[in-house]
PyMOL CGO cylinders between C-alpha atoms (Angstrom):
from pymol import cmd
from pymol.cgo import CYLINDER

trace = [
    CYLINDER, 11.08, -8.31, -5.62, 8.05, -8.93, -3.17, 0.3, 1, 1, 1, 1, 1, 1,
    CYLINDER, 8.05, -8.93, -3.17, 7.75, -8.34, 0.09, 0.3, 1, 1, 1, 1, 1, 1,
    CYLINDER, 7.75, -8.34, 0.09, 5.18, -10.90, 2.05, 0.3, 1, 1, 1, 1, 1, 1,
    CYLINDER, 5.18, -10.90, 2.05, 2.90, -10.95, 5.47, 0.3, 1, 1, 1, 1, 1, 1,
    CYLINDER, 2.90, -10.95, 5.47, 1.10, -13.23, 6.54, 0.3, 1, 1, 1, 1, 1, 1,
    CYLINDER, 1.10, -13.23, 6.54, -1.31, -13.65, 10.05, 0.3, 1, 1, 1, 1, 1, 1,
    CYLINDER, -1.31, -13.65, 10.05, -2.13, -16.93, 10.47, 0.3, 1, 1, 1, 1, 1, 1,
    CYLINDER, -2.13, -16.93, 10.47, -5.41, -18.43, 12.94, 0.3, 1, 1, 1, 1, 1, 1,
    CYLINDER, -5.41, -18.43, 12.94, -6.91, -15.09, 12.71, 0.3, 1, 1, 1, 1, 1, 1,
    CYLINDER, -6.91, -15.09, 12.71, -10.56, -15.32, 14.56, 0.3, 1, 1, 1, 1, 1, 1,
    CYLINDER, -10.56, -15.32, 14.56, -11.98, -14.03, 12.05, 0.3, 1, 1, 1, 1, 1, 1,
    CYLINDER, -11.98, -14.03, 12.05, -14.62, -16.25, 9.16, 0.3, 1, 1, 1, 1, 1, 1,
    CYLINDER, -14.62, -16.25, 9.16, -12.76, -16.70, 5.81, 0.3, 1, 1, 1, 1, 1, 1,
    CYLINDER, -12.76, -16.70, 5.81, -16.03, -15.54, 4.33, 0.3, 1, 1, 1, 1, 1, 1,
    CYLINDER, -16.03, -15.54, 4.33, -16.09, -11.99, 6.19, 0.3, 1, 1, 1, 1, 1, 1,
    CYLINDER, -16.09, -11.99, 6.19, -11.87, -11.49, 5.70, 0.3, 1, 1, 1, 1, 1, 1,
    CYLINDER, -11.87, -11.49, 5.70, -12.11, -11.97, 2.21, 0.3, 1, 1, 1, 1, 1, 1,
    CYLINDER, -12.11, -11.97, 2.21, -14.57, -9.24, 1.83, 0.3, 1, 1, 1, 1, 1, 1,
    CYLINDER, -14.57, -9.24, 1.83, -12.58, -7.01, 3.66, 0.3, 1, 1, 1, 1, 1, 1,
    CYLINDER, -12.58, -7.01, 3.66, -9.34, -8.16, 1.02, 0.3, 1, 1, 1, 1, 1, 1,
    CYLINDER, -9.34, -8.16, 1.02, -11.28, -7.91, -1.91, 0.3, 1, 1, 1, 1, 1, 1,
    CYLINDER, -11.28, -7.91, -1.91, -11.31, -3.96, -1.36, 0.3, 1, 1, 1, 1, 1, 1,
    CYLINDER, -11.31, -3.96, -1.36, -7.74, -3.36, -1.56, 0.3, 1, 1, 1, 1, 1, 1,
    CYLINDER, -7.74, -3.36, -1.56, -6.26, -6.17, -4.38, 0.3, 1, 1, 1, 1, 1, 1,
    CYLINDER, -6.26, -6.17, -4.38, -4.90, -4.45, -7.06, 0.3, 1, 1, 1, 1, 1, 1,
    CYLINDER, -4.90, -4.45, -7.06, -4.55, -1.20, -5.48, 0.3, 1, 1, 1, 1, 1, 1,
    CYLINDER, -4.55, -1.20, -5.48, -1.46, 1.55, -4.59, 0.3, 1, 1, 1, 1, 1, 1,
    CYLINDER, -1.46, 1.55, -4.59, -0.33, 0.70, -0.49, 0.3, 1, 1, 1, 1, 1, 1,
    CYLINDER, -0.33, 0.70, -0.49, -1.27, 4.17, 0.45, 0.3, 1, 1, 1, 1, 1, 1,
    CYLINDER, -1.27, 4.17, 0.45, -4.58, 3.82, -0.70, 0.3, 1, 1, 1, 1, 1, 1,
    CYLINDER, -4.58, 3.82, -0.70, -5.18, 0.20, 0.71, 0.3, 1, 1, 1, 1, 1, 1,
    CYLINDER, -5.18, 0.20, 0.71, -4.38, 1.59, 4.21, 0.3, 1, 1, 1, 1, 1, 1,
    CYLINDER, -4.38, 1.59, 4.21, -6.57, 4.73, 3.69, 0.3, 1, 1, 1, 1, 1, 1,
    CYLINDER, -6.57, 4.73, 3.69, -9.33, 2.26, 3.22, 0.3, 1, 1, 1, 1, 1, 1,
    CYLINDER, -9.33, 2.26, 3.22, -8.45, 0.08, 5.60, 0.3, 1, 1, 1, 1, 1, 1,
    CYLINDER, -8.45, 0.08, 5.60, -8.67, 2.62, 8.11, 0.3, 1, 1, 1, 1, 1, 1,
    CYLINDER, -8.67, 2.62, 8.11, -12.24, 3.68, 7.42, 0.3, 1, 1, 1, 1, 1, 1,
    CYLINDER, -12.24, 3.68, 7.42, -13.53, 0.23, 6.39, 0.3, 1, 1, 1, 1, 1, 1,
    CYLINDER, -13.53, 0.23, 6.39, -16.38, -0.40, 9.30, 0.3, 1, 1, 1, 1, 1, 1,
    CYLINDER, -16.38, -0.40, 9.30, -15.82, -4.52, 8.67, 0.3, 1, 1, 1, 1, 1, 1,
    CYLINDER, -15.82, -4.52, 8.67, -13.96, -5.76, 12.19, 0.3, 1, 1, 1, 1, 1, 1,
    CYLINDER, -13.96, -5.76, 12.19, -11.65, -8.00, 9.67, 0.3, 1, 1, 1, 1, 1, 1,
    CYLINDER, -11.65, -8.00, 9.67, -10.47, -4.67, 8.32, 0.3, 1, 1, 1, 1, 1, 1,
    CYLINDER, -10.47, -4.67, 8.32, -8.01, -3.82, 11.33, 0.3, 1, 1, 1, 1, 1, 1,
    CYLINDER, -8.01, -3.82, 11.33, -6.39, -7.43, 10.71, 0.3, 1, 1, 1, 1, 1, 1,
    CYLINDER, -6.39, -7.43, 10.71, -5.96, -6.75, 7.34, 0.3, 1, 1, 1, 1, 1, 1,
    CYLINDER, -5.96, -6.75, 7.34, -4.62, -3.62, 8.14, 0.3, 1, 1, 1, 1, 1, 1,
    CYLINDER, -4.62, -3.62, 8.14, -1.77, -4.60, 10.20, 0.3, 1, 1, 1, 1, 1, 1,
    CYLINDER, -1.77, -4.60, 10.20, -0.84, -7.36, 7.70, 0.3, 1, 1, 1, 1, 1, 1,
    CYLINDER, -0.84, -7.36, 7.70, -0.78, -4.32, 5.16, 0.3, 1, 1, 1, 1, 1, 1,
    CYLINDER, -0.78, -4.32, 5.16, 1.52, -2.77, 7.05, 0.3, 1, 1, 1, 1, 1, 1,
    CYLINDER, 1.52, -2.77, 7.05, 3.62, -5.49, 8.13, 0.3, 1, 1, 1, 1, 1, 1,
    CYLINDER, 3.62, -5.49, 8.13, 4.34, -6.42, 4.27, 0.3, 1, 1, 1, 1, 1, 1,
    CYLINDER, 4.34, -6.42, 4.27, 5.14, -2.57, 3.63, 0.3, 1, 1, 1, 1, 1, 1,
    CYLINDER, 5.14, -2.57, 3.63, 7.59, -2.61, 6.62, 0.3, 1, 1, 1, 1, 1, 1,
    CYLINDER, 7.59, -2.61, 6.62, 8.85, -5.73, 4.95, 0.3, 1, 1, 1, 1, 1, 1,
    CYLINDER, 8.85, -5.73, 4.95, 9.48, -4.28, 1.89, 0.3, 1, 1, 1, 1, 1, 1,
    CYLINDER, 9.48, -4.28, 1.89, 10.95, -0.96, 3.16, 0.3, 1, 1, 1, 1, 1, 1,
    CYLINDER, 10.95, -0.96, 3.16, 13.62, -2.93, 5.04, 0.3, 1, 1, 1, 1, 1, 1,
    CYLINDER, 13.62, -2.93, 5.04, 14.26, -6.52, 3.49, 0.3, 1, 1, 1, 1, 1, 1,
    CYLINDER, 14.26, -6.52, 3.49, 13.89, -4.78, -0.11, 0.3, 1, 1, 1, 1, 1, 1,
    CYLINDER, 13.89, -4.78, -0.11, 14.95, -1.14, 0.24, 0.3, 1, 1, 1, 1, 1, 1,
    CYLINDER, 14.95, -1.14, 0.24, 11.39, -0.55, -1.81, 0.3, 1, 1, 1, 1, 1, 1,
    CYLINDER, 11.39, -0.55, -1.81, 9.85, 2.93, -1.61, 0.3, 1, 1, 1, 1, 1, 1,
    CYLINDER, 9.85, 2.93, -1.61, 6.83, 2.95, 0.02, 0.3, 1, 1, 1, 1, 1, 1,
    CYLINDER, 6.83, 2.95, 0.02, 4.90, 5.36, -2.38, 0.3, 1, 1, 1, 1, 1, 1,
    CYLINDER, 4.90, 5.36, -2.38, 5.01, 2.68, -5.31, 0.3, 1, 1, 1, 1, 1, 1,
    CYLINDER, 5.01, 2.68, -5.31, 4.38, -0.15, -3.60, 0.3, 1, 1, 1, 1, 1, 1,
    CYLINDER, 4.38, -0.15, -3.60, 1.03, -1.85, -5.05, 0.3, 1, 1, 1, 1, 1, 1,
    CYLINDER, 1.03, -1.85, -5.05, -0.94, -5.03, -3.41, 0.3, 1, 1, 1, 1, 1, 1,
    CYLINDER, -0.94, -5.03, -3.41, 0.17, -7.74, -6.00, 0.3, 1, 1, 1, 1, 1, 1,
    CYLINDER, 0.17, -7.74, -6.00, -1.58, -10.93, -4.36, 0.3, 1, 1, 1, 1, 1, 1,
    CYLINDER, -1.58, -10.93, -4.36, -4.00, -11.19, -1.10, 0.3, 1, 1, 1, 1, 1, 1,
    CYLINDER, -4.00, -11.19, -1.10, -5.54, -14.33, -0.41, 0.3, 1, 1, 1, 1, 1, 1,
    CYLINDER, -5.54, -14.33, -0.41, -7.53, -15.55, 2.62, 0.3, 1, 1, 1, 1, 1, 1,
    CYLINDER, -7.53, -15.55, 2.62, -7.39, -19.36, 3.47, 0.3, 1, 1, 1, 1, 1, 1,
    CYLINDER, -7.39, -19.36, 3.47, -9.58, -21.23, 6.10, 0.3, 1, 1, 1, 1, 1, 1,
    CYLINDER, -9.58, -21.23, 6.10, -7.59, -21.89, 9.09, 0.3, 1, 1, 1, 1, 1, 1,
    CYLINDER, -7.59, -21.89, 9.09, -8.50, -24.77, 11.75, 0.3, 1, 1, 1, 1, 1, 1,
    CYLINDER, -8.50, -24.77, 11.75, -11.97, -24.88, 12.65, 0.3, 1, 1, 1, 1, 1, 1,
    CYLINDER, -11.97, -24.88, 12.65, -12.62, -25.06, 16.59, 0.3, 1, 1, 1, 1, 1, 1,
    CYLINDER, -12.62, -25.06, 16.59, -15.68, -26.91, 17.56, 0.3, 1, 1, 1, 1, 1, 1,
    CYLINDER, -15.68, -26.91, 17.56, -18.03, -25.84, 20.52, 0.3, 1, 1, 1, 1, 1, 1,
    CYLINDER, -18.03, -25.84, 20.52, -21.12, -27.28, 22.03, 0.3, 1, 1, 1, 1, 1, 1,
    CYLINDER, -21.12, -27.28, 22.03, -24.28, -24.98, 23.18, 0.3, 1, 1, 1, 1, 1, 1,
    CYLINDER, -24.28, -24.98, 23.18, -26.75, -26.87, 25.30, 0.3, 1, 1, 1, 1, 1, 1,
    CYLINDER, -26.75, -26.87, 25.30, -30.49, -26.97, 24.08, 0.3, 1, 1, 1, 1, 1, 1,
    CYLINDER, -30.49, -26.97, 24.08, -33.49, -27.90, 25.01, 0.3, 1, 1, 1, 1, 1, 1,
    CYLINDER, -33.49, -27.90, 25.01, -34.37, -31.30, 25.70, 0.3, 1, 1, 1, 1, 1, 1,
    CYLINDER, -34.37, -31.30, 25.70, -31.02, -32.32, 26.82, 0.3, 1, 1, 1, 1, 1, 1,
    CYLINDER, -31.02, -32.32, 26.82, -29.63, -32.04, 23.08, 0.3, 1, 1, 1, 1, 1, 1,
    CYLINDER, -29.63, -32.04, 23.08, -26.39, -30.03, 22.20, 0.3, 1, 1, 1, 1, 1, 1,
    CYLINDER, -26.39, -30.03, 22.20, -25.25, -28.21, 18.89, 0.3, 1, 1, 1, 1, 1, 1,
    CYLINDER, -25.25, -28.21, 18.89, -22.41, -27.94, 17.48, 0.3, 1, 1, 1, 1, 1, 1,
    CYLINDER, -22.41, -27.94, 17.48, -21.01, -24.57, 16.92, 0.3, 1, 1, 1, 1, 1, 1,
    CYLINDER, -21.01, -24.57, 16.92, -17.94, -23.80, 14.42, 0.3, 1, 1, 1, 1, 1, 1,
    CYLINDER, -17.94, -23.80, 14.42, -15.51, -21.19, 15.49, 0.3, 1, 1, 1, 1, 1, 1,
    CYLINDER, -15.51, -21.19, 15.49, -13.53, -20.56, 12.03, 0.3, 1, 1, 1, 1, 1, 1,
    CYLINDER, -13.53, -20.56, 12.03, -9.91, -19.01, 11.36, 0.3, 1, 1, 1, 1, 1, 1,
    CYLINDER, -9.91, -19.01, 11.36, -8.56, -17.78, 8.82, 0.3, 1, 1, 1, 1, 1, 1,
    CYLINDER, -8.56, -17.78, 8.82, -4.93, -17.61, 7.32, 0.3, 1, 1, 1, 1, 1, 1,
    CYLINDER, -4.93, -17.61, 7.32, -4.48, -13.93, 5.33, 0.3, 1, 1, 1, 1, 1, 1,
    CYLINDER, -4.48, -13.93, 5.33, -1.16, -13.35, 3.59, 0.3, 1, 1, 1, 1, 1, 1,
    CYLINDER, -1.16, -13.35, 3.59, -0.57, -10.25, 0.96, 0.3, 1, 1, 1, 1, 1, 1,
    CYLINDER, -0.57, -10.25, 0.96, 2.38, -9.73, -1.15, 0.3, 1, 1, 1, 1, 1, 1,
    CYLINDER, 2.38, -9.73, -1.15, 3.54, -6.02, -2.23, 0.3, 1, 1, 1, 1, 1, 1,
    CYLINDER, 3.54, -6.02, -2.23, 5.07, -5.95, -5.17, 0.3, 1, 1, 1, 1, 1, 1,
    CYLINDER, 5.07, -5.95, -5.17, 6.94, -1.84, -6.81, 0.3, 1, 1, 1, 1, 1, 1,
    CYLINDER, 6.94, -1.84, -6.81, 4.45, -0.54, -9.43, 0.3, 1, 1, 1, 1, 1, 1,
    CYLINDER, 4.45, -0.54, -9.43, 7.20, -1.26, -12.22, 0.3, 1, 1, 1, 1, 1, 1,
    CYLINDER, 7.20, -1.26, -12.22, 7.20, -5.10, -12.31, 0.3, 1, 1, 1, 1, 1, 1,
    CYLINDER, 7.20, -5.10, -12.31, 3.30, -4.99, -11.65, 0.3, 1, 1, 1, 1, 1, 1,
    CYLINDER, 3.30, -4.99, -11.65, 2.10, -7.10, -14.99, 0.3, 1, 1, 1, 1, 1, 1,
    CYLINDER, 2.10, -7.10, -14.99, -0.38, -4.25, -16.66, 0.3, 1, 1, 1, 1, 1, 1,
    CYLINDER, -0.38, -4.25, -16.66, -4.05, -5.78, -17.06, 0.3, 1, 1, 1, 1, 1, 1,
    CYLINDER, -4.05, -5.78, -17.06, -5.75, -6.84, -20.06, 0.3, 1, 1, 1, 1, 1, 1,
    CYLINDER, -5.75, -6.84, -20.06, -8.77, -4.10, -20.18, 0.3, 1, 1, 1, 1, 1, 1,
    CYLINDER, -8.77, -4.10, -20.18, -11.38, -5.92, -21.61, 0.3, 1, 1, 1, 1, 1, 1,
    CYLINDER, -11.38, -5.92, -21.61, -13.97, -3.64, -23.88, 0.3, 1, 1, 1, 1, 1, 1,
    CYLINDER, -13.97, -3.64, -23.88, -17.65, -5.08, -22.88, 0.3, 1, 1, 1, 1, 1, 1,
    CYLINDER, -17.65, -5.08, -22.88, -20.25, -5.15, -25.79, 0.3, 1, 1, 1, 1, 1, 1,
    CYLINDER, -20.25, -5.15, -25.79, -20.07, -6.48, -29.39, 0.3, 1, 1, 1, 1, 1, 1,
    CYLINDER, -20.07, -6.48, -29.39, -17.03, -9.18, -29.74, 0.3, 1, 1, 1, 1, 1, 1,
]
cmd.load_cgo(trace, "trace")
């Protein structure tokens, strides 16, 4: 059982959105919400809204408890790029690329989360 939420055509570059999404990957949903509320990046607000939507979807459609949800999958894909022109010297123009993102978050209960292997550093 999992709940999913998407935000498409978000006016944030995918690279900047991925920096924010990397902060919450694999964390408890309540902890991830707290991290996003105080993250200084502009993309944190959009990711926060998508995470809240995923949690609300889990509570309403799957009857899951908010306290034991984990951010199991989060990804940022590149959306369509808007092309704009900026005038330059001597009658020239340069292209400005306004990038967009598709943000997808999936939350699952902590009990169904697969355990990760802890690899020891050092000698093999």
